[in-house]
C-alpha positions in Angstrom: 126.8 100.3 80.5 127.2 99.9 84.3 126.7 103.1 86.4 129.0 103.5 89.4 126.7 104.6 92.2 127.2 105.6 95.9 124.6 105.6 98.7 124.6 108.5 101.1 122.8 107.5 104.3 122.8 103.8 105.1 119.8 103.4 107.3 116.8 101.2 107.1 115.4 102.2 103.7 118.8 102.0 102.2 119.5 98.6 103.5 116.1 97.2 102.9 115.3 98.6 99.6 118.1 100.5 97.8 120.9 97.9 98.4 119.1 94.8 97.0 117.7 96.8 94.1 121.1 98.0 93.1 122.6 94.4 93.6 120.0 92.9 91.3 120.4 95.5 88.5 123.2 95.0 86.1 123.0 98.7 85.1 124.4 99.7 88.5 127.6 99.0 90.5 127.7 99.9 94.2 131.0 101.9 94.5 130.7 103.4 98.0 128.6 104.0 101.0 128.4 107.0 103.3 127.6 106.1 106.9 129.2 107.9 109.8 128.0 105.2 112.2 130.5 102.7 110.9 128.3 100.3 109.0 130.4 98.5 106.4 129.8 96.1 103.4 132.3 93.6 102.2 134.3 95.0 99.3 132.5 98.4 99.3 134.4 101.5 100.5 132.7 103.3 103.5 133.1 107.0 104.1 132.2 109.3 107.0 130.6 112.0 104.7 129.7 112.6 101.1 132.5 114.9 100.5 135.1 112.2 101.4 133.3 109.9 99.0 133.3 112.4 96.2 137.0 113.1 96.6 138.0 109.4 96.8 135.8 108.3 94.0 136.3 110.7 91.1 134.9 108.2 88.5 131.6 107.9 90.5 128.6 108.4 88.1 125.7 108.9 90.6 124.6 109.2 94.1 121.5 107.9 95.8 120.6 110.1 98.9 118.8 108.3 101.6 119.2 110.6 104.5 116.5 112.2 106.5 115.0 115.2 104.6 116.8 118.1 106.4 120.4 117.5 105.1 119.4 116.2 101.5 119.5 119.6 99.8 123.2 120.4 100.8 124.4 116.9 99.9 122.5 116.9 96.6 123.8 120.3 95.8 127.4 119.3 96.4 127.0 116.1 94.3 125.4 118.0 91.4 128.1 120.7 91.4 130.6 117.9 91.4 129.1 116.6 88.1 127.4 113.5 89.7 123.8 112.4 88.9 121.5 112.4 91.9 118.7 110.1 93.0 116.6 111.4 95.9 114.6 109.3 98.4 111.2 110.8 99.1 110.5 113.6 100.0 113.1 115.2 97.7 114.0 117.8 100.3 112.7 119.5 103.4 111.3 122.6 101.5 109.9 123.4 98.1 112.5 126.2 97.7 115.3 123.6 98.1 113.6 121.4 95.4 113.4 124.3 93.1 117.1 125.3 93.5 118.1 121.7 92.9 116.1 121.7 89.7 117.9 124.9 88.7 121.3 123.2 89.3 120.3 120.0 87.5 119.4 122.1 84.4 123.0 122.5 83.6 124.1 120.1 80.8 125.1 116.6 81.8 123.3 116.7 85.1 120.4 114.5 86.0 118.2 114.8 89.1 115.6 112.1 89.8 113.2 112.8 92.7 111.6 109.5 93.4 108.2 108.7 94.8 108.4 104.9 95.4 104.6 104.3 95.9 104.0 105.5 92.4 105.8 102.3 91.3 103.5 100.0 93.1 101.8 97.4 90.7 98.2 98.8 91.1 99.1 102.6 90.5 99.3 102.7 86.7 96.1 100.7 86.1 94.2 103.0 88.5 95.5 105.9 86.6 94.4 104.5 83.3 90.9 103.8 84.6 90.5 107.3 86.0 91.9 109.1 83.0 89.0 111.2 81.5 86.7 110.3 84.3 84.8 112.5 86.8 85.8 111.5 90.3 82.9 112.3 92.6 84.5 111.1 95.9 88.0 110.3 96.9 89.3 109.2 100.3 92.8 108.3 101.5 92.9 106.2 104.7 96.6 105.7 105.6 97.2 104.4 109.1 100.2 102.6 110.5 102.2 102.0 113.6 105.1 104.4 113.9 106.8 102.1 116.4 107.1 99.4 113.8 108.4 101.5 111.0 110.4 104.3 112.6 111.6 102.8 116.0 113.7 105.2 117.9 114.1 107.6 115.0 113.7 110.9 116.8 114.2 113.1 113.7 110.6 112.4 112.5 109.3 114.3 115.4 111.6 117.3 115.1 110.7 120.4 112.9 111.4 119.4 109.3 110.8 115.7 110.1 107.3 115.6 108.6 105.8 113.5 111.3 102.9 111.4 110.0 103.3 113.0 106.6 106.5 110.8 106.2 104.3 107.9 105.2 101.3 110.1 104.3 103.2 111.6 101.4 103.3 108.2 99.9 99.6 108.3 99.5 99.7 111.9 98.2 102.2 110.8 95.7 99.8 108.1 94.4 96.7 110.4 94.2 98.6 113.3 92.6 99.6 110.8 89.9 96.3 109.0 89.3 93.6 111.7 89.9 92.5 113.5 86.6 92.3 116.9 88.3 94.8 118.7 90.5 94.2 118.7 94.3 94.3 121.4 96.7 94.3 121.6 100.6 91.3 123.4 101.7 91.3 122.7 105.3 93.6 120.5 107.6 93.8 119.5 111.2 97.2 118.4 112.5 97.2 116.4 115.8 100.6 117.3 117.5 101.9 115.6 120.7 103.0 117.8 123.4 106.5 116.6 123.2 106.8 116.9 119.3 107.1 119.5 116.6 105.3 117.4 114.0 101.9 115.7 113.8 101.2 112.2 114.8 97.9 112.3 112.8 96.4 114.6 110.3 93.0 115.0 108.5 92.9 116.9 105.2 89.9 118.3 103.3 91.1 118.3 99.7 87.9 119.8 98.3 85.4 118.4 95.8 84.5 115.5 98.0 88.3 114.4 98.4 89.7 113.9 101.8 92.6 112.1 103.6 93.1 110.7 107.1 96.6 109.9 108.2 97.4 108.3 111.7 100.7 106.9 113.2 98.9 105.4 116.2 97.5 102.4 114.3 98.0 99.0 115.9 97.3 95.5 114.5 96.7 95.6 110.8 98.3 98.4 108.9 95.9 100.4 106.6 97.1 101.9 103.3 94.0 102.4 101.2 92.7 104.8 98.6 89.2 104.8 97.3 87.9 106.8 94.3 84.3 106.8 93.0 83.4 107.8 89.5 79.9 107.7 87.8 80.7 104.2 86.6 82.7 102.5 89.2 84.4 102.4 92.5 88.2 102.0 92.6 90.0 100.8 95.6 93.7 100.7 96.1 94.8 98.4 98.9 98.1 97.5 100.6 99.9 100.7 99.6 99.3 100.0 95.9 99.8 96.2 95.8 96.1 95.6 94.8 93.4 97.4 92.8 89.7 96.4 93.2 87.1 97.7 90.8 83.6 97.4 92.3 85.0 94.8 94.7 86.7 92.6 92.0 90.4 92.5 92.1 92.0 93.5 88.8 95.6 93.8 90.0 97.1 91.8 92.9 100.9 91.6 92.8 103.8 91.7 95.1 105.3 95.2 95.5 108.6 95.6 93.8 108.9 99.4 93.8 112.6 100.0 94.1 113.7 97.8 91.2 111.4 99.8 89.1 112.8 103.0 90.4 116.4 101.9 89.3 115.2 100.8 86.0 113.7 104.3 85.6 116.9 105.9 86.8 118.9 103.9 84.2 116.6 105.3 81.6 117.0 108.9 82.7 120.7 108.6 82.9 121.0 107.1 79.4 118.8 109.9 78.1 120.5 112.6 80.2 117.1 113.7 81.5 115.8 114.8 84.9 112.5 113.9 86.4 111.2 116.0 89.4 107.6 116.4 90.6 107.0 118.4 93.7 103.3 118.0 93.8 103.1 115.7 96.9 105.4 117.8 98.8 103.5 121.0 97.9 100.3 119.4 99.5 102.2 118.7 102.6 103.6 122.2 102.7 100.1 123.5 102.2 98.7 121.4 105.0 101.4 122.8 107.4 100.8 126.4 106.2 96.9 126.5 106.7 96.4 123.6 109.2 95.1 124.0 112.7 97.2 122.5 115.3 95.4 120.4 117.9 97.5 119.3 120.9 97.3 115.6 121.9 99.0 113.6 124.5 102.7 113.2 124.5 104.1 110.2 122.5 107.0 108.1 123.5 108.3 105.1 121.6 
């Protein structure tokens, strides 16, 4: 069976990742794109908003929502109430309350909600999870530092309230550790470094308790750093390249090209076929907790 799917929000992540993943998967057919800016694809209808697409394509099966976080809830709600299945880019919504309400709506028969965390589909993640299962992790550190000018050029929404700031990439690391760690994580203390001209942090340091910590920074130049290190009584595991590589005591055991979005759409096909939803809000909960108890530390204004 081929699922007819529409994309709402046709920015960089949709064009770079969702579009080629859908095109390469025989289980899906791209039926429409919502982009008010006027971006068009040959042979694929374009709509100014999601309501126009829903009205024009009554036989649409599913919708992938790739907008910034703030409008996702309203769009997903409309799509679910219209009987469409929904795939959400990360984070699934701007708040935990919105995620909970979408879960409630998706509990109706025939509705599927898939809140994706693409970094969990990186090649090293499942092997790291397998090796940590049943282990006592003595220390764990996230080091996630990248150049915002490279990855979010001119995207002002990331600096506005609800835009997540450095947690936009940082939540990817949190999605990995909440998946691989054998114990739940809690934000004990947090320092949020907020530019004078922004609402959201450009850097953040988290104390996750029990010898676990995280450092996120959007001011990195040169090589980008996406690393997670976990020490057990018997070994040191190191995830490198955002999940492309896993080293155990310095020896590579997984080293593959990342192909996260094809795996996401394979999983979506499975969920659609089974009529099941999949929603895990744990990474978003940690970010919410950091904003709730974190100390704000002003830093110099940032202009890109």
